[in-house]
C-alpha positions in Angstrom: 84.1 114.8 139.4 82.4 118.2 139.2 78.7 118.4 138.8 77.5 119.2 135.3 75.9 122.6 135.2 76.1 125.9 133.4 79.8 126.8 133.1 78.7 130.4 132.4 75.4 132.2 132.6 73.3 132.4 129.5 72.8 136.2 129.6 70.8 136.4 126.4 68.5 133.4 126.3 66.7 132.5 123.1 64.3 131.3 124.3 63.4 130.4 127.9 61.2 127.4 128.8 60.6 124.6 131.2 61.5 120.9 130.7 59.1 118.9 132.7 58.1 115.2 133.4 61.5 114.1 132.0 62.4 110.4 131.6 66.0 109.4 130.9 66.6 105.9 129.4 70.2 105.0 128.5 72.1 102.0 127.2 75.8 101.2 126.4 76.8 101.1 122.8 80.0 100.1 120.9 82.1 103.2 120.5 82.9 102.5 116.9 79.2 102.3 116.0 78.4 105.7 117.5 81.6 107.3 116.3 80.6 106.6 112.7 77.5 108.7 113.2 79.1 111.8 114.8 80.9 114.3 112.6 84.5 115.2 113.1 86.0 117.1 114.9 83.6 116.0 117.6 84.8 113.1 119.7 82.4 110.5 121.3 82.5 110.7 125.1 83.0 107.3 126.8 82.0 106.2 130.3 82.7 102.8 131.9 84.5 101.7 128.7 81.8 102.5 126.1 79.7 105.1 124.4 76.1 105.7 125.6 72.9 106.4 123.8 69.9 107.9 125.4 66.2 108.2 124.9 64.6 111.1 126.8 60.9 111.9 126.5 59.8 115.1 128.2 57.3 118.0 128.1 58.3 121.5 127.1 56.3 124.2 128.9 56.2 128.0 129.2 58.1 128.8 126.0 58.9 132.5 125.8 61.1 134.4 123.4 63.9 136.8 124.5 62.5 139.8 126.5 59.1 138.3 127.0 58.3 137.6 130.7 55.6 135.1 130.2 54.8 132.1 128.0 53.5 132.6 124.5 49.6 132.8 124.5 47.9 129.9 122.8 51.0 127.7 122.9 50.4 124.8 125.4 53.0 122.4 126.7 54.2 119.9 124.1 56.1 116.7 124.1 59.6 116.1 122.8 62.0 113.3 122.6 65.0 112.0 120.6 67.8 109.5 120.6 71.1 111.1 121.7 74.7 110.5 122.7 77.4 112.6 124.3 80.3 114.3 122.5 83.3 116.5 123.2 84.5 119.5 121.2 88.2 119.7 120.5 88.4 122.6 123.0 87.3 120.1 125.7 83.7 121.4 126.0 81.2 118.5 126.3 77.6 118.4 125.2 74.6 116.4 123.8 74.4 115.2 120.3 70.9 114.5 119.1 70.4 112.1 116.2 66.8 113.4 115.9 64.4 115.5 117.9 60.8 114.5 117.6 58.4 117.3 118.7 54.7 117.9 118.9 54.9 121.6 118.0 54.7 122.9 114.4 57.0 125.9 115.0 60.0 124.1 116.5 61.3 122.6 113.2 62.3 126.2 112.3 65.4 125.5 114.4 66.7 123.4 111.5 68.3 126.7 110.4 71.2 125.8 112.7 71.1 122.1 112.1 68.8 121.0 114.9 67.3 117.7 113.6 63.6 118.5 114.5 60.8 116.4 113.1 57.2 117.2 113.7 54.9 114.5 114.9 52.1 113.3 117.2 53.6 112.8 120.7 52.2 112.6 124.2 53.3 112.0 127.8 50.6 110.8 130.2 50.3 109.4 133.7 48.5 106.1 134.2 48.4 105.5 138.0 52.0 104.9 139.1 53.2 104.6 135.5 54.2 107.2 132.9 53.4 106.5 129.3 55.3 108.2 126.5 54.5 107.6 122.8 54.8 109.3 119.5 55.1 108.9 115.7 56.9 111.1 113.2 54.9 112.9 110.5 55.5 112.1 107.7 57.1 108.7 108.1 56.8 105.6 110.2 59.4 106.2 112.9 57.9 106.1 116.4 58.2 104.9 119.9 56.3 103.8 123.1 57.7 103.8 126.6 56.2 102.8 129.9 58.3 103.8 133.0 57.5 103.7 136.7 59.2 106.5 138.7 60.7 105.5 142.0 62.3 107.0 145.1 64.1 110.4 144.9 67.8 110.2 144.6 69.2 112.2 147.4 72.8 111.9 146.4 73.3 111.3 142.7 76.2 109.2 141.7 78.9 110.2 139.2 77.1 108.1 136.6 73.7 109.6 137.4 75.1 113.1 136.7 77.1 112.0 133.6 74.1 110.5 131.9 71.6 113.3 132.6 73.4 116.7 132.6 75.2 118.7 129.9 75.7 122.5 129.7 75.4 122.6 125.9 74.1 120.9 122.7 75.8 120.5 119.4 74.2 120.5 116.0 75.4 120.2 112.4 74.8 122.4 109.4 76.7 121.6 106.2 80.3 122.4 106.9 79.9 123.8 110.4 79.4 122.5 113.9 77.1 124.7 116.0 77.1 125.1 119.8 74.0 126.0 121.9 74.7 126.8 125.6 72.1 125.7 128.1 71.6 126.8 131.7 69.1 125.5 134.3 68.9 124.3 137.9 70.2 120.8 138.7 67.8 118.0 137.7 65.9 116.6 140.7 66.4 113.0 139.9 64.5 109.9 141.0 65.0 106.2 140.3 62.9 104.6 137.5 62.0 101.2 136.1 61.3 100.6 132.5 58.2 98.5 132.0 58.1 98.7 128.2 60.2 100.2 125.4 59.5 99.8 121.7 60.9 102.2 119.2 62.2 102.6 115.7 63.9 106.0 116.0 67.3 104.4 116.7 67.1 102.3 113.5 66.0 105.4 111.6 69.2 107.1 112.8 71.4 104.0 112.1 72.1 103.9 115.9 72.4 100.5 117.7 69.1 99.6 119.2 68.8 99.2 123.0 70.4 96.0 124.1 71.3 94.6 127.5 70.6 96.5 130.7 68.8 99.8 130.5 69.6 102.6 133.0 66.6 104.8 133.8 66.0 108.0 135.7 63.0 110.2 136.2 62.7 113.9 137.0 59.7 116.1 137.7 61.7 118.6 135.6 63.4 122.0 135.6 61.4 125.1 135.2 64.0 127.8 134.4 65.8 126.7 131.2 67.8 129.3 129.4 69.0 128.4 125.9 71.6 130.7 124.4 72.0 131.8 120.8 73.6 129.0 118.7 77.1 129.9 117.4 79.4 128.2 114.9 82.3 126.6 116.8 84.2 124.4 114.2 84.4 123.3 110.6 83.5 119.6 110.1 85.4 117.1 108.2 
């Protein structure tokens, strides 16, 4: 299986950023339950006989628009997260599908113009000794989460499943009648093992997604500092 990376360079990024202190928590879900939440013609990707949902808190840093060599002044790093799954376009191109994107930055919800499901809120990612604590709450509303994870040893040779769960070269969003594709390019994730100490959240219920059940699969990464997001383009009509 080939490693997931950029299939083509994002030559006109809009914008650039870093995705740091990233936690990946995944769990298996019934395919039918996830398929009901993903618009056609997208198909839910399966691995090991099922669909997978993910919950991925991280910190966005150094946001800079096209043509700007440095981060925007006065815009500090901010936390993001959101439940997601993995889908495939009829052309065969695979990508991430976010049921919501919780973000602690008031300007990011402007991306709703192309269907990105951003919701402003109060979020944070903090270190507490060996543990990483991630928490947040949507504003307005009551949807929120708390996660405690302990990063472990670096993964020198990621397995096929490690790569499948953490890396995609694009994201898909929905605007009435149209599916949009946003290409993403960055260096490979430097992955480490991780153990979940606590996970409580209501974001999955808000999205009608099955809540975490059974074994959780967790990874941690210090992050990638050179993320290039391309201009979203419409790629299919929905049914």
